[in-house]
Residue, then its C-alpha position, 0 to 999 in steps of 0.5 A: m554508527e554509519q548510516l545503513s542507506s550509505p551506499k558504502k554500508i549496503k556495499e560492505t552488509l551485502e557483501q559480509f552475508g553473501l548476500s546479492p539483491l533479488k529482482k524477483l523480490g523486487q528487492n532495490f535499497l534506498k541510498d539516499a538518507n533524507i529521503t529514508r528521514r522524511i518516510a520515517e517522520a510521516a509514517v510514525l509520530p512519536g512514539e506510536d508503534v508501527l508495523e514494517i513490511g520489507p525492511g530489506l537490510g534495515a535502513l528505513t527500519d533504523v530511523l522508524a525505531e528512533r521515533a517509535g514506541r515498537v517497530v515489528a519488521v516483517e521480511i520474506d528472505s531469510g538472508m536478509t532477516r539474518a544480516l537484520s539481526h546484525t545492523l539492528a541490533h543496537r535497537n531494542n525496539v525492534t521485532v524481526l519476523h521471518a514472513d511473507i506478509l502476504k500469509t501474515d495474519i496481520k491482526k494478530v501480530a498486532e494483537e501479539y506486540f502491539s497494545g492499540s492501533f498502530a501505523v504501518a510503512g514499507n518500500l513496497p516490492y512493486y510486482i505485489t504492491s494491491k496484495c499489499l495494500f489490502a493486505v494490510l486494508e482487510s486485515g481487520a488491524p487497528v491500522t492509523r495510516f500505512t505509509a509505503m513507497v511503491q512505483k510511481e506510476v502506482a501512486e499516481r493512479l492510488a492518488a487520482k480523483a476520478g475524471d484523472k487521466d489516471y484514476g481507475a478500479l485499483k484507486a476507485s478499489i481502494a477509496y472504500y477504506g479511505a484517502v490516498q495522498k501522494i507525499l514526496n517522489v522518490p527518483a530512480g537513481c536514490f536507489l542501488p541497484e537502480p529500479d527501471v522505473d521512479s517511484a514515490v510515497i504515499q500515505f493512506t489514510p483509513s476512514k469508514t465512509m461508505d455504508v454498503e457491504r465490501k463485497i457487492y461494492a468490489r463487484t460494482v467496480k469490477a463490472l463498471f471497470a472491466m472493457r474501459r472504453k465502454t459505457v457502465q451501461n453495457n459494461l453493468k449488463a454483463m452483471l445485472g442484465a440490460e434492465e437490471a443495469s438501467a433501472a440501477l443507472e438510472l435510480a442512482g442519477i448516472d448517465p448510462k453514457a457515462r464512463a466508470e472513470t467519471l464517477s466518484p467511489e462515492i457514487i459508486a457506492r450509491l450504485a452499490d447500495i441500491i444494487a444491494q437491495s434490488 
């Protein structure tokens, strides 16, 4: 069978089902079979179940299905779900759900279709990348790893460490749930149609390393990064008041003149815990 990631097959399938890529949904189809295979190999262990976000025409889904025990693909576009019933007809271990991942009870889906832990993979729509990441990580479902195609700029922010120019509130916030690494860069020319920006594949590995409650941690991150050019003292006092901010920073061993981008997630967690107990 002709590969679903070939430009010829992409164009034929779109024409067959009267479809065209919807810019509002960020639909750009991978036309590089080598990259599709590399993503699948990184995303799922042989025999492991996988939830895919945004399968499109099914190029990645098809390769995932070769390795996975079971694939559940969540697709928001009804036109794409019609096409998937054709392009994936030869895969009896794939279930396609016509749904919005941001409105989907991921834990419930996992309980219905998987017998235990599972991987997550997807070519995430760039306009809702962070929402997709948090939807999965906050679902409470037993996710082993989350491998995603994202905008290259976002990948660099997600993989940044404290002190790096790309380190900011997004990385500090998501670090609560585990670690992120960038796996490979994907140039814009690997897609049809070609997007305006380059992409990259990141992998998130969940781990529980922070004892502080999520809500206070998130509030602390938001306060610290509210105004990037301000010191942590000035940012934090908007949340706590000047005196309490000074006291909390002193207890946490943080220089009040420091900038938020120099604080590691672990230090932020220590500060959040002090704030929670005050």
